[in-house]
N, C-alpha and C positions, 0 to 999 in steps of 0.2 A: 228210610228217613235220611234226608240230606245231612251231610256233616256241617258243623258250624264253620264260619269263615276262619281260615288260618289253621284249621285242624289238619293233621297229617294222618292218613289211614295207618293203623297199626300194621306193621309188616308181619305177615304170617311166617310160620316156620318154613312153609313151602317157598315163599319169596326169598327168604334168607338162604335156603339151600340152592335155589336157582342162581342167586347172585354168586355164591361161593363156587358153584359149578362154572359159571361164566368166567370168573376170575381165574380159576384153574386152567380152563381151556385157553383163555387169553395168554396166560403165562407160557403155555406150550406153543404159542404162535398162531392161534386160531383168530384170524382177523375179524370174522363175523361175530365171534363172542365179544371181542373188544368193541366192535361197532354197536352191539346191543347194550353194552355197559355205557357207552357214550350216550345213546338214546335215553337210557334210564336216568343218568346223572346230569345230562346237558342242561335242562332247565334250571336246576338248582345252582350249577356252576355259573351260568350266565347271570342269574339273579344276584348271586353273591358278589360277583365282579362288578355288576352295574351299581350296586350300593356303594362300592368303593370308588369307582371311576366317575359315576354320574353321567355316563355317556354310553349309549347302546353299542356303537361301533367298537369303542375301546373294550367294553365288557366282552364282546364276542372274541376279540383278539386275546384277551386275558384267559377266557375259557378255553380257547384253542390251545394256548400255551399250557394251560393246566392239564389238558388231556395229553399233550405231548410229554409233560413231566410225569404224569401218572403212568403212561405207557412204559416209560423208561424205568420207573420205580416199581412197577407192578410185582416183580418177584419179591420185593421187600414189604409189600402190603401185608399188614396184620389185620385180622378181623376184629380189632378193638372197637371199631365203629363200622357203620355201613360204608359200602363203596362210595355211595353218593355223598355222605358226610366227609369222607376222606378227600374226594375230588373237590368238594365245595371249599374245604380248607386250603387246598392247593390253589384253587381259583382266587381266593382272597389274597394269598401271597403273590400270585402272578399279577394280579391287578395292582397291588402296591408296587411291585417291581416295575411294571409298565409305567406307572406314574413317575416313579423315580427316574427312569431312563428318559422320560419326556421332559425333564426339567429343561427349561430354556437355557441355552448356552449364550449368555450375554455378559457384557462387562459388569464389573462389580457394582458400579453406581446404579445400573439399571435394576440389578437384583435387590438392592437396598430399597428401591421404590416399591417393591412388591413383598413386603414382609409377611403378609397374610398367606401367600402361596408357600413361601419357605416354611412357615410355621406348620401349615397343613401337611407338607411333605415330611417334615420332621416328626410330626405326630403319627403319620402313617408308618414311618420306620419304627417308631417306638411301639405302635400297636402290633406290628408284625412280630417284633421280638417278644412282646408280652404274650401274644397268642401262642407262639412257639414254646413258651415256658409252661403253658398249661398242659395237663394230661389230655390225651385224645378225647376221652369221654367228657371232660369239663369243657374243652373247646367246642365239641359238638353241641352240648347243651347251651353254651353261651351264644354261639352263632345261630342256632335254631331260634332261640328266644329273642335275642337282640337284633339280629339281621333279618330274620324271616318273620318275626312276630308270632311264632307258633305258641299256643297256650301251653302251660305247664303240664296239663293232663295229657295232651297229645304227645309231648316230648316223653313223658313217663311211659306212655303206651308204646311208643316207638322203640324205646330203649329197654323196656321190661323192668322199669324201676317204679318206685312209689313217687307220688307227687312231692311228698316231704323230702325225699332224697334229691329230687331234681332241684327243689328250692334251696336246700342246703348247699348243694354243689354250685348252684348259680351264685349264691351269696359269697361263697369262698372264691370262686373264679373272679367275680367283680372286685372283691377285696384285693386279690393278687394284681389285677390290672390297675387298680387305684394306686397301690404301692409302687408299681413300676412307673406310673405317670408322675408320681411325686418324687421319684428318684431313688426309692428304696428298693430292696430286693425282696421278692416274695418268698 
């Protein structure tokens, strides 16, 4: 029976073990293992970056940057979430950084003519800091639901949680983000 749109297949114990093995091999310098990890996580990284950049070419650049960062940070990777979720989060940060670096260098009077772009970039900075303040699990739940549109049941299946737990964590993560955007501290 085909899966409903947006559903994510539950990761089997075998798939989690394979991913852990690939990460271990990549940490020891196995380039083929890292290449397989890139193939596994690439579509999610590009999709997440594209939602931020709204541009396919920039999204690919951000995803490439994300994998470079992931490669450098691989020894510090903890299995709190899947490798794909970890890279997706890095891709979101890389996309935000890419947009920040691309801010036009123009005289002050020209910048004042484009307050909507400045506001968007400020919001992206705030979003990045707010996402960093969330736990890895809450960040994964929030990104899966809000950025990828994955249903609660599919998220619960992926993470081995109940739907109620997913919804409670989603509610708390949203509340923390709201507090950050209002200027408070979560």
